[in-house]
C-alpha positions in Angstrom: 56.6 198.7 -65.6 53.3 197.9 -67.0 54.6 198.2 -70.6 57.4 195.3 -69.1 54.7 193.1 -67.7 52.7 193.2 -70.9 55.6 192.3 -73.5 56.6 189.3 -70.7 52.9 188.3 -70.5 52.4 188.3 -74.5 55.8 186.5 -74.5 54.5 183.9 -72.4 51.2 183.7 -74.2 52.9 183.3 -77.7 55.3 180.3 -76.1 52.1 178.5 -74.8 50.1 179.4 -78.1 53.1 178.0 -80.4 53.3 174.8 -77.9 49.8 174.0 -78.8 48.7 174.1 -74.7 46.7 177.0 -75.0 43.9 176.0 -76.9 43.1 172.2 -78.3 42.7 171.8 -81.9 38.8 171.1 -82.8 37.5 169.6 -85.8 36.2 173.3 -87.6 32.6 173.6 -88.5 30.9 173.9 -91.5 27.4 173.5 -93.3 26.4 170.1 -94.6 25.7 171.7 -97.6 29.2 172.9 -98.3 30.1 169.2 -97.5 28.1 168.0 -100.1 25.3 166.9 -98.0 21.5 167.4 -97.7 21.1 169.3 -94.3 17.4 168.9 -94.5 17.6 165.1 -94.7 20.2 165.1 -92.3 17.8 167.0 -89.8 15.7 163.7 -89.5 18.2 162.4 -87.4 16.8 164.3 -84.6 13.2 162.4 -84.6 15.2 159.5 -84.5 17.2 160.0 -81.5 13.9 162.1 -79.5 12.1 158.9 -80.2 14.4 156.8 -78.5 14.4 159.1 -75.3 10.7 159.4 -75.4 10.8 155.3 -75.7 12.8 155.2 -72.5 15.6 153.4 -74.3 17.9 156.6 -73.1 18.0 159.5 -71.2 19.9 161.5 -74.0 22.5 161.1 -76.4 24.9 163.4 -78.5 25.5 163.1 -82.4 28.6 164.4 -84.1 28.8 164.1 -87.6 32.1 164.6 -89.9 32.4 165.0 -93.2 35.7 166.0 -95.8 37.2 166.9 -92.1 34.6 169.3 -91.1 31.9 169.1 -88.3 28.6 169.4 -90.0 26.4 168.3 -87.3 26.9 168.3 -83.6 23.8 168.0 -81.1 23.0 167.3 -77.6 19.6 165.6 -76.9 17.6 165.2 -73.8 19.6 164.5 -70.2 22.6 163.3 -69.4 21.6 162.2 -65.9 18.0 161.4 -64.4 19.1 160.1 -60.9 19.6 161.1 -58.0 18.9 164.3 -60.0 18.2 165.6 -63.4 20.9 167.1 -65.6 20.9 168.4 -69.0 22.8 166.8 -71.6 25.5 168.7 -73.6 27.8 168.5 -76.3 30.6 168.6 -73.8 29.2 165.9 -72.1 32.0 162.6 -71.4 30.7 159.4 -72.0 32.1 155.8 -70.7 33.0 154.6 -74.2 33.0 150.7 -73.1 34.0 148.6 -75.9 34.7 151.8 -78.3 37.8 151.7 -76.2 39.1 148.9 -77.6 39.3 151.1 -80.8 40.6 154.3 -79.6 42.8 153.3 -76.9 44.0 149.8 -77.0 43.9 149.4 -80.9 45.5 152.8 -81.9 48.6 152.4 -79.2 48.8 148.7 -80.4 49.1 149.7 -84.1 51.9 152.6 -83.3 54.1 149.8 -81.3 53.5 147.7 -85.0 54.5 150.7 -87.2 57.4 151.6 -84.8 58.9 148.0 -84.6 58.4 147.3 -81.4 56.1 144.1 -82.0 54.2 142.2 -85.1 51.1 141.0 -85.4 52.2 137.4 -86.3 54.0 137.4 -82.9 52.8 134.7 -80.6 51.5 135.8 -77.3 53.7 133.6 -75.4 56.7 135.7 -76.6 55.6 138.7 -74.2 53.4 136.8 -71.7 55.2 133.2 -71.2 52.7 132.1 -69.2 50.1 132.1 -72.1 48.8 128.8 -73.1 48.6 127.8 -77.0 45.3 125.9 -78.4 46.1 122.2 -77.7 44.2 119.7 -80.4 42.6 117.3 -78.0 43.2 114.2 -80.5 46.8 114.8 -81.3 48.4 116.8 -78.7 49.4 119.1 -81.4 49.3 123.0 -80.2 48.9 125.9 -81.9 50.2 129.4 -80.8 47.9 132.2 -80.4 49.2 135.6 -82.0 48.6 139.2 -81.7 46.4 139.2 -84.7 44.3 136.6 -83.3 43.5 138.9 -80.6 43.0 142.2 -82.7 40.7 140.0 -84.8 39.1 138.1 -82.3 39.7 135.1 -83.6 42.2 133.7 -81.0 39.8 130.9 -79.4 39.4 132.7 -75.7 36.2 133.2 -74.5 33.8 136.1 -74.5 34.7 137.3 -70.7 35.7 135.9 -67.3 34.0 135.0 -64.2 34.0 138.6 -62.4 32.7 137.2 -58.7 34.7 134.0 -58.8 38.0 135.9 -59.6 37.6 138.3 -57.2 37.1 135.8 -54.6 40.0 134.1 -55.6 42.5 136.9 -56.0 40.7 139.9 -54.6 39.7 143.5 -56.1 41.4 145.1 -58.0 43.9 142.3 -59.4 45.1 143.1 -62.7 47.9 140.0 -62.7 45.2 137.6 -61.4 43.0 138.3 -64.0 45.9 138.0 -66.5 46.6 134.5 -64.7 43.2 133.1 -65.7 43.6 134.5 -69.3 46.8 132.8 -69.8 45.2 129.5 -68.4 41.6 129.5 -69.4 39.9 127.0 -72.3 40.7 127.8 -75.5 37.3 127.3 -77.2 39.0 126.6 -80.7 41.6 126.7 -82.9 42.8 130.1 -83.9 41.6 131.8 -86.6 39.1 128.7 -87.4 36.3 130.2 -85.2 35.1 133.7 -84.2 34.0 134.8 -80.7 34.0 138.5 -79.5 36.1 138.5 -76.7 36.9 141.1 -73.7 40.1 138.8 -73.1 41.5 139.6 -76.4 41.9 143.2 -75.8 43.0 142.9 -72.0 45.6 140.2 -73.2 47.0 142.9 -75.6 47.0 145.4 -72.8 49.6 143.3 -70.9 51.8 142.4 -74.4 52.0 146.6 -74.6 52.8 147.2 -70.7 55.3 144.4 -71.1 57.0 146.1 -74.2 56.6 149.4 -72.8 57.1 149.6 -69.1 54.2 151.5 -68.6 50.4 151.1 -68.2 48.0 151.3 -71.0 46.5 154.3 -69.7 49.5 156.1 -69.5 50.7 154.9 -72.9 47.7 156.0 -74.8 47.4 159.5 -73.0 51.0 160.3 -73.5 51.2 158.8 -77.2 47.5 159.0 -78.5 45.4 161.2 -77.0 47.7 164.4 -75.9 49.5 164.4 -79.3 46.0 165.2 -80.5 45.7 167.7 -78.3 42.4 166.2 -76.9 41.1 167.6 -73.6 38.9 165.2 -72.1 40.0 162.1 -73.2 41.3 160.0 -70.6 40.6 156.6 -68.4 39.8 156.6 -64.7 38.8 160.9 -65.4 39.5 163.5 -62.8 38.9 167.3 -62.5 36.8 169.3 -65.3 36.6 165.6 -67.2 35.2 164.0 -64.3 32.3 166.9 -63.8 31.7 166.3 -67.4 30.6 162.8 -67.3 27.4 161.2 -67.5 26.8 158.5 -65.1 26.0 155.2 -65.9 24.1 152.4 -63.7 22.7 152.9 -60.3 24.4 151.2 -57.6 23.3 149.5 -54.5 23.6 152.6 -52.6 21.2 154.4 -54.6 23.8 156.1 -56.6 25.1 155.9 -59.9 28.9 155.3 -61.6 30.2 158.7 -62.4 34.0 158.2 -63.9 33.9 154.9 -63.0 34.6 152.1 -66.2 30.9 150.5 -65.7 32.3 147.0 -67.2 33.0 144.7 -64.4 36.5 143.2 -65.2 37.9 146.7 -66.3 36.7 148.2 -62.9 36.6 145.6 -60.4 39.7 143.7 -61.6 41.9 146.2 -63.9 40.9 149.5 -61.8 39.7 151.2 -64.5 43.4 150.4 -66.6 41.7 147.9 -69.2 42.4 146.9 -72.5 38.6 146.3 -72.9 36.8 149.2 -71.8 38.2 152.2 -69.6 38.2 155.3 -71.7 36.3 158.0 -71.3 35.5 160.4 -74.1 33.4 163.0 -75.5 31.9 163.7 -79.0 34.1 166.6 -79.8 37.4 164.7 -79.1 36.4 161.6 -81.0 35.7 164.0 -84.0 39.5 164.5 -83.8 40.4 161.0 -83.8 38.0 160.4 -86.7 39.3 162.9 -88.7 42.9 162.1 -88.1 42.2 158.3 -89.0 40.1 159.4 -92.3 43.1 161.8 -93.1 45.9 159.0 -93.0 47.0 159.2 -89.2 47.4 163.4 -88.9 44.9 166.3 -87.7 46.3 169.4 -88.2 49.7 168.6 -88.5 49.4 166.2 -85.5 50.2 162.7 -86.3 49.4 159.5 -84.2 49.8 157.1 -87.3 51.2 156.8 -91.0 48.9 156.2 -93.7 50.2 152.9 -94.3 49.3 151.8 -90.9 45.6 153.3 -90.8 45.0 151.4 -94.4 46.3 148.3 -93.0 43.7 148.6 -89.7 40.7 149.3 -92.5 41.5 146.1 -94.1 40.1 142.5 -93.1 43.2 140.4 -93.1 42.8 137.6 -95.8 43.2 135.0 -93.2 40.0 136.0 -91.2 37.7 136.9 -94.3 34.9 134.8 -92.9 34.6 136.6 -89.6 34.8 140.1 -91.2 36.9 141.6 -88.5 39.6 144.4 -89.1 42.4 145.2 -86.9 40.9 146.0 -83.8 37.6 147.4 -85.3 34.5 145.9 -86.9 33.2 145.9 -90.2 29.3 145.7 -91.2 27.2 146.3 -88.0 24.0 147.4 -87.0 25.9 150.5 -86.1 26.9 151.6 -89.6 22.9 150.9 -91.2 22.4 149.4 -94.5 23.7 152.0 -97.1 27.2 152.8 -96.6 29.5 150.2 -98.5 30.3 147.1 -96.3 33.6 146.7 -97.9 34.7 150.3 -96.8 33.1 151.5 -93.2 34.3 150.1 -90.1 33.5 151.2 -86.5 32.6 149.7 -82.9 29.7 149.8 -80.3 30.2 150.1 -76.4 27.9 148.3 -74.1 26.8 151.6 -72.3 25.3 153.1 -75.9 28.3 154.4 -77.5 29.1 153.9 -81.0 31.9 155.6 -83.8 31.7 154.8 -87.6 33.8 155.4 -90.1 33.8 155.6 -93.9 36.7 156.0 -96.0 35.0 155.8 -98.7 32.7 159.0 -98.3 35.4 160.5 -96.0 32.4 160.4 -93.2 32.0 159.7 -89.7 29.3 159.7 -87.4 30.1 159.4 -83.5 26.3 158.6 -81.5 26.9 158.7 -77.9 24.3 157.7 -75.6 24.3 156.2 -71.5 21.5 153.6 -72.1 22.7 151.9 -68.8 21.4 155.2 -66.8 19.7 155.1 -64.5 19.2 150.9 -65.2 20.7 148.4 -67.5 17.7 148.4 -69.9 17.9 150.6 -72.2 18.4 149.9 -76.1 20.3 152.1 -78.8 20.6 149.5 -81.7 17.9 150.4 -83.7 18.6 154.3 -83.2 22.4 153.6 -84.6 21.4 151.9 -87.6 18.6 154.7 -88.3 20.9 157.5 -87.7 23.4 155.9 -90.0 21.0 155.3 -92.8 19.9 158.9 -92.7 23.4 160.2 -92.3 24.5 158.2 -95.4 21.0 159.2 -97.2 22.2 163.1 -96.6 25.2 162.4 -98.8 24.1 164.0 -102.4 28.0 164.5 -103.4 30.2 161.5 -103.4 33.3 163.1 -103.7 
């Protein structure tokens, strides 16, 4: 009887293992030296991050450095929480990614729809959202329709943000449809592709296009088609359970308690209830390292595919018609986050308002994930100088380019 029970248990264990459900895939660890890096030089990042903590720019941080598909540096610094109690930072800590969500949530999902033939970059937005207004020339009355590519590259002409309090007063909270109505009719501040304003409204519009095409929420789609296929354990919108317990808090609210597991961004939290194209993904350094390796490997990690190589290459390029503005499809190029040493023609990435950042450089096959909650306990911290210095140290530690 005991033998039969053991065999059944073993069979169940094997079935779960084969299905990929027992353990999540992780980026395997290696030493900097084996991956062509100077480990002693790389360790200089510690002083930079501790300086930011001691200057009270951030309460703590987690850094992950990946090269050639291996985790060469993973470390936690300081505290994840200072109020109402002090809690130490760990490498498992989950962060509100803020605008890094635009990349790992919205962009990866949209690029899937493109490679599956469900949408096109040149499609006008009003094909999917009929009430979405074009840009109108005030002198001639001529109309120019805004496209999906315009949204991804922040060259649509939409304003940077929406008047949150006014929208709540008019539509209530939450009200995704009220926010969409505002976006459809708000002023277009320039002709598409003839200007650049980084806009959260672009990505909330992309959210609604995806939801119209797929018939499901962005949060559900990204979970089922991006995060779960990669085996990510602590990456999700509106975190729950163990992931919620691991969350670093953000800003203290009027009741004296910080936001924990609730997205900090006002439009995403108060109008979109956490399911939002501009913010809302929570994740940790280990999960983001998996995404980074997948992208640096043409869209596949340990046999788990989320995008094809041609799709990833398209995402890495700056479209020819917006070269003057330096925006990739859904990502940014050449900002403070990538430092001074990586090749500005190959490196790309993004930052998040809460203090998060993600840098990928296909030329050197390197990724930097630096996560900090600079908005805790108050929205007065800073991470820009730290990001630049860390990126420079990582780039400077590379002693073998290939």
